[in-house]
N, C-alpha and C positions, 0 to 999 in steps of 0.2 A: 543567229542562224549559221550553221556552218555552210560552205561552198556546195559541198556536196547536198547537203539539204536542199539549197537552192536549185541545183539542178534536178534534183528528185521533184521538186515543186513543178518546174517547167514541163518535166515528160509526164507527170501524172494530169497536168492541166490540158496538155496535148492528147492524150490517151482519151480524155473525158469528153474534150470538144469533138473529136474525132469520132468518137462511138466506138473505139477498137475493142474495149472489153479486155485488156490486158492485165494481169494481176500484178499488184504493186510490188509483191514479193519477186516476183520474175523482172519486173523494171530495175528492182532494186539490185538485184544479182547479176544482172545485164551491165549495169552501170558500174558497178563495182569493177567488173570483169574488163572494162574498158580503161579501167585505170584514169592516168592523167589527162589522157586525150579528152575527157569530157569538159575539161576546162579551157580548151583552146576553141575560140570561135569559129575556126575553120575545121578542125578535125572533128569537133562535136557533132557536125552536122554531114548529111549524104545530100549530094549533089545527083539529083533524079535523071539529069539531063548528060552528065558527063560520062561517055562510056569506060573510060580510064578507071573514073571511081567505083561504076558498078561491076566492072571486072574486079577492082581490087576487094568489094564486098564478097564475091563470090568467091574468089580464091582465098582470101584470108579469114573470113568470117565460117561462110556455110561449107567450105571443103576441109581448111585447117582446123578449126575450130570445132564445128559442129560434127565433124566427121563424113561428110556425104560426099558421095562420089559424083564426079563431073558429068553432069547431063542438061539436056534443053530444059528439063524441070527447074533446075536451079534458076535459070535466066527468067522462065515464068514465073516464078515464086517472086522474084525480086521486083519484075515489071508489076505484080500483083500488089507488092507491099508499097510500090511507088503510088500506083492508082489510090490504094487506101489513104495513102497520106494525103494525096491532094496534088495533081501535078502542076498547079501554081503555087502550093505551099513553099516557100522559101527556107522555113524552118522544119527540115525533115531530121529532128533529131536522131543522131546514130544510135543512142540506146533504144528508142523506141522502134526505129526499123529493125535492128537487130530482135528485140524481142518479140515482134511481129513474125519475122520470118522463123524463128526459134520455135512459135507456136504452129507455123504454117507446115514446119517440115516435122512437127511432133519429137521434138528433141530438146522439151524442157528438162529432161533428165539430166543434161549437161550441167545445168544450173543448180541441182539440188543437192 
């Protein structure tokens, strides 16, 4: 099994365990879009308690990648995604978080 396939198995398992209802095709597209960062143990996860990390998600993903305008709704969306992932969950995979945010803001077209 390729490293990418191994990562995808983790993401699909987390999606299923948490009942997030994300499509496999969206998860795959988001993971491919993240490139080599999904293979690094640190960059492959999002720290829900690190303000700097959450600001980075907002700036680099929501604003730059998805093309959303900066607003309080972005922070609320990130907080909602962290809640869905579980505040005590230490393995918030970046690909799963980004897929959740993509669906939350209706930006699936970015990955089609």
